[in-house]
C-alpha angles and dihedrals in degrees: 000000000000137000125259104235088163137349089285105035121108125159128192132344093105094146092050092047091050091052091051094044090051088064090066088067091063124096093219138065117271130219111201135187121205119183136169146123121311112272092019092119106254095144092045090053091054092047090052093049094045099044090105093048141054108278126196111186128191129179133193122238117262103261117249133160088268095050114107138178088256094053091050089051092048091050091050090050090050092051091045094051091047094052095043095040092239126142134207097023113174118224097206099120136020090215092060092047092050091047091053091049090048092051091051093050101041096114136051135005105323130167117203118193124196100190122198088007093178090063090047097051113016095094095050117067091199097053100089094039092054091044090052092049092047090052094049097043104031122003098053092057087082102076090196096054120115112192115193124196109196136180149146096222092084095173091059091049091048094051100038103034114013094043095033119112087213092068098033112130093007101090117094096184140010118195124190104197113210138180120301116262118253090254090054091045088054092050090049094049090047091050088053091054098251109149103176123136124269088261090054090050093050089051090055093045091050085068104031103030112200094316109140097206092056094046089051088068095058112119112223097214096054134078122245095262092051092050092048090050091051093047100041112017104046126077091239095048115122092223093050089065100030103086097062091043091054096048097041093046095048106029101024114187093002093058095108092058092049089048091056090054093049092046090056089062098049096101097042146312121309142191119245094261091050091054089052091053096041098045095041091232125143114252106252147132088265091064090051090051092048090052089049089052091052090049092049089050091054097243098108132035126204110215114196120204118215147206105262097199095052096028089227125141115252125225087236116098143162125221113222131194098237099179113087095198094054092052093047091048095051094042099047118358100051093046090054097040097119092046091050091050088051092051092243093144097054093098099023131103121233086235086083090069109100122240094359091151092054093058090048089068093058092044092049090050090058091051091050094049090048089053101040093137087075087061092050091051092051091048092045091237118153113220092234089059093059115098096180137347128182144111103298134211138170123199119234113261137177094276102027138046127237116266138184126192120191093223129356127189121197117195134194089251089066091251118139122202110204108198124200110199115207133174116184134161087209127060111279110245135205096269086084087069091060090047091053093045090056091051093050092046089056093043114103104230113192119225113271095030130105126202129209122197115227128190117210114186149160135178121047099013132239127294119248089238091066091051092046094053090057091209095136116068090212134009112204121195109206089192087081089076091059101044119107 
């Protein structure tokens, strides 16, 4: 989704908007699920889509220890009475509330949004059953109705709606809203008046990722470091408070356990057994489920390696922290929490933060992997010709060394593109060629395949000596996506 620079501004999410608009061509009611990370812009997407129609929007209460099924019902009744201009609504039964809403929306093009549906219904075992019955018996009678169930607790939506027999065959559309592309981030920053260089923009995105709500806070008249300080290293900064809000809202009382798992991935991707050792958590089915929850929520990615010769996915995989903000928080903000609360950073430069450049490499890697289509376009690869593409690794064995490639593309023509991803404030020098040679020497290349080394970079540029040696088949400058 896009960012609301003004009442009329909206950037990105064209594919999602098209999918929603396509529903208006149907001659039947539509039930829709929209899920995605907190702050990703799900509600704003719905508002943009529904601006031509009648929209009734309801949101669950943020869960606390005091929140009950009854208080969620009372809040819904309050929102319902306010939007329908009713008074004295009783919140005794979800079925009665849904019936009233259905009666008031039985004609014309209407969009109903249940936002943060897991908050609304997770404490009441009858909530989803009564919603399903109301849909079947009442809501769907309006052929122009579009009913949207939306939430940031993707694992709850997966288990209770997408995998539920009660909703099977009833959903017209499921949207998983993800980060904005780099091109859209650039458009959004430009719309906000930010005129920094591509390097400055990458610095901001290394903290915010492509999260619209965070980018909305960027001040146009300040450099990247000053914006990051305002957002992260002041008591009033939105990103100083954000981590605990995310984890408490989504994972509730189990948030500390999820935090341990995420923290184990701060310095790089790991296999399952390495997470167990690093986080100090017992190996169990619960850990697998927690990792699945983090993946469903968009915070962690599981990258499977594969057998190149047979083109089959391996059982081996790495878990990667895919959310730039979470890594930055755990690496720098949390460790300086007391200093931030004591205003110690007010007159300090971010240059005092240790190893800031090293984390930029991991953050840049996330941005590249989230925008891999730009690589395909530069390499003239059609998506239908790609068999597999992912970060790749092979374990050391008796006859071959271990090897890890930042991003590997395998095509139907038996050509492999081995991509080295590098972010550097300084000009990249020729020692990267020796590093890549060592990786390719360790790489087990099956007979009949060819491999091409690719350099993907941003920051200080590439030395002429690298270009002159013609070692890399292609050199792709990701800064192009962030240039005006």
